[in-house]
N, C-alpha and C positions, 0 to 999 in steps of 0.2 A: 498607447500600445501600438506596436507595429506588427502587421500580419503579412505572411508570405505564403502564397499557394499558387498552384496552377489550376485555374477553374476548368480548363478544357479537359474533358473526360471525367470530371467529378460526378456529374449527374449519371453517367452510364455506370460508374462503379456502384453508386447507391441503388440504382434501379435493378441491377443484375443480382444483388445479394438476396438469397432466400431468407424468409423470416427467421428461421432458426439460427442463422449466421449473422443476423443483423445486429452489429455492435459497433460502438465507437470507443476509442481509446484516448485518454488524456494523460500526458506525462509531464509533470513539473520537473524542471531541471535547473540546478544551481551549481555552477562550476564543475561540470561533468565531462570535460573534454577528454579525460582519460577513459571513462567507462561507456560513454554514450555511443561510440561506434559499434560496440558489441551489441548493445540493445537495438540499435537501428538494423544491424545485420540480422538479428533474431526476428525482429518484427517483419522485415521484408521477406523472410523465408517462410512465413506462416502458410500452412495449407489453407486455412480459412482467414482471409484478410479482413480487416475492419472496413466499414464504410468510409471512415475517416480517422486519422490519427493526428491529434493536435499535440505538438511538442511545444511546451511553454518554457521559454528562458526567463527564469525568475530573478533577473538582475545580475547575471553572471559577470565576472570580471576576467574570465579566461576566453577560450575559443569556442565555447559552447554554441553561441549563436551562429557562427559560421558553419558549424556542422549541421545545425538544424536547417539553415537556409539552403545548404547544398542538398540535403535530403528532400526538402520540399520542392526544389527545382527538378529533381530527378524522378520523383514519384507523385503522380497527381492526387493521390489519396492522403498525402502527408501535408499538414498545415503547420507553419511556424508562427508562434505568437510570442512577442517580446514585451515583458513587463520591466518597469524601471523601479528599483528600490529607492526609497527616499533617503536623504542624508541623515545619518544617525540611526537608521534601522538596525535592529539586532540581526546579525548574520545567521543566527539559529532559526531557520525557517519553521522548524517544528514547534519551538517554544512560542513563537509569535503567530503561529497558524498561517504564516505566509504561504506554506506549501498547499494548505487547504484552499486558500484564496486563489492561488495560481491554478489549482484544479478547477475551481468554479468558473474562473475566466475562460479557461480552455474548454470547459464543457459548453459554455454559451457559444463559443466559436464552432464547436463540433455540431451543435444543433442548427447552426446556420447552413451547414453543408448537408446534414442528414437529420431531418426534422423529427423522425419517429423511430429511433433504434429500439430493439428489444432489450438490449443490454448495454450497460455503461461500465467502462473499465478505468480504474485508476492504476497506473503502472509507473514504477520508478525508473529512473534513467541509468541505473547501475545494475541491470539484470541481464542474464544470458539464459536462453531457453530454446528448446527444440522446436522444429517446425510444426509439431502436432499439439503444441501447448494449448492454444486457444480452442482448437477443435475439440480436444479432450474435455475441457471444462464446459464448453457449450453443450456437449453431449450429456454431461452430468446434469446441467440445468434443464435440459430438454426432458430428461427422464423423471426429474422430481420437480413438479410445479410449485412445491412449497419451499424450495431452496431459493432464498432471497439474495444471499451473498456467498460467493464461492471464490476459491483461489487454490494455488498449488502450495507445495512445501518448499522451503528454501534450504539450500546447501550453501555453506560458506567455506572459503579456503582456510585451512590451518596447516601451515607448512606444505607438504606435498599431498595432502588429502583434502577431499571435500567432505565436510562434516555436516550432518543434518542438524539444523537448528530446531531444538525441541520446543515446540509450542503446542498448545491444546488444539485438537482437531475441531473444536467448536469456536476457534478464533481464526480469522484470516488476516494475515499480515497486511499492514497498510501499504506495503510495497507493491502488492498485487491483488487488488480487489475487483471482482466482477459483480456488479449489482444488476439484478433483474429490474427492468425499468419500473414495474409496478411497485416493487419494494422500495426503490429509490424515491418514488413519489410519496409512498406511505410514511417514510421517515423524514420527509421534508428536505431531502437532499443532504449532502455533506455540510456540516456546520463549520464555519471558519473560526473554530476555537481550539485551544490546546486540548488534546485528547480526542479529537474528532474521530480517529480510527478505532476507538473503543465505544464511543457514544453511538456511532451508527449501528453497531451490532446490538447494543442494548435496545435501541429503538426498533430495530428489525424484529427482535424476539418479542417485544411488547406488542407488535402488530401481527404476530402469528407466523413470522417467517423463520426458516431454519438458516443457520450459518455453519459452513463447514469448509475445512481445507482438505485436499485430497492427496494422499501420500503417493499415488501413482503418477502424479503430474508435478515433476520437479522443476525448479529454477536454480540457477547459481547466482548468489549475491556477490558481486565483484568487490564490494566493500563490506566489512563485517558490521553487523547491526550495532547502532549507537556508537560508531567509532569516529565520526567526522571530527569531533572535538576531544578525542581521547575516550577510551572505552569506559573508564570509571565515571567520567563526567556525563557521558551519554546515558549510561544506565541510571545514574542519579537523576537525570532529567526525566527518565521514564518513571522513576519512583515518585517524583514530584507530580507528574501527570496523574498517577493513580490517586494521590492525595487530593489533587485539585478536583477531580471528577467525582469524588465521594467514596472511594474504596475504604473499607474499615481497617483499623490497625491489625486485627486478627487475620484478615484475609491477606494483608501485605506480609505478615510474618510467615504464613503458610506458603505464599508465593515465593518469597526469598529462599525459604528452606527447601521447598520442592525443587527449585532451580539448582540449588547447591547440591542436593542429593543426586539429581539425575544428570547433571552436567559436570559437576566438580569445579565449576567456574566461580571462584571466590570473588573476582572483580565484579561479575554480573550481580551476584547476590548482595555483596556489600554495597554496591552502588545503588541498587533498588532500595535497600533498607535506609541508607543514608539520605537519599533524596526524599523518601516519604517522611521519615520520622524527624528530620531536621525542620521540615515545614509543619508537621503535626505539633511539635513542641513549641514552635513559635506562633501557632494558631494563625498561620498565613490564610488569607482569604481564599475561599473555594469558589468553584463554578457557581455563578448566581442562579442558574436554572435549577430550582429545587426539584422539579419533576424528573429531570435527567438524573440527578443525584439519588433520588428515590429508586429509580430503575437500576442504577449501578448497584446499590445495596441489595436489591431483590435478585439480580442475576449474577452477582459477583462470584458465586461458587460454581456456576455452570461450567466455566472453562477449566476449573481445577479438576472436576470429575472427568472431563474428557481428556485432560492432560495425562492423568494417571492411567486411564484406560486405553490410551493409544497403544496399538499393538507393538509388542517387543520384537516382533518378527520383521519389522521394517528395516531396510538397510540404513545403518547409522553412519557409515563411513564409505566413501568411494575413493579408490586410489586414482590419482590423476597424473598425467604426464605433461610436463611443460615443454613446449617446443622452443 
């Protein structure tokens, strides 16, 4: 792996950050040359900057690494880390947990620069957000010492509108997770397995931590969720993930139905159902960790209740102007 950083000034950045703003960010990136510049611009504009931001190129075949390298040269708190995919690797980084492994590699690189941050962030490379984003979330974490995992809500482009992605407020999207460091330790860190971004929340709750997304802290997802390989295939992969980690058939039925009733998105609901039940009928092997599967069954209804109870008064659509 290749690492790029400017060491000069890094120590002063880490030493000057007050404890409540002490955080590091890791961003796995794969073929993100189109979206990454917007994420870099958003991150650079933050009112509360991280101690270090590690941008991990997870074997991209486009210009992603050049963008990372340029950002690292310009900003002393940005580190570039380059991973190489092996011949024959599945390009779907979620299905193979390559994204999670890229995060773990980046996290180790972050700790080499800032040994004891209060918070750890996993951030995708296709997001756009305002300068107050991280300060707002850090304020929420500071107010609630039992809050272990936090994040904002995601809006996605649909024609000329930004539409709120409807998810449970008791779930934080894998694209934007802030872990309290103590919580991260309690759950044993991110696990490099398929379904890592649900397993982490189950383990957090089992250890007494709260998980919440905050509607007043928005981001824009520049690529629609589960759309890299086509939306139906992407949602089918999510359905398979739910089967793999141990979600029950009844919970999947209610999940697919609730998504259909609240969003009207047939592709999303049909993909979830197809991905889950095709593997259920074939009795495909599930996650070997029986303890995690037990926790999934115990907590699987938590997010449905929070999904249904999310305030109807939240803005669902924002009109946007393309320049």
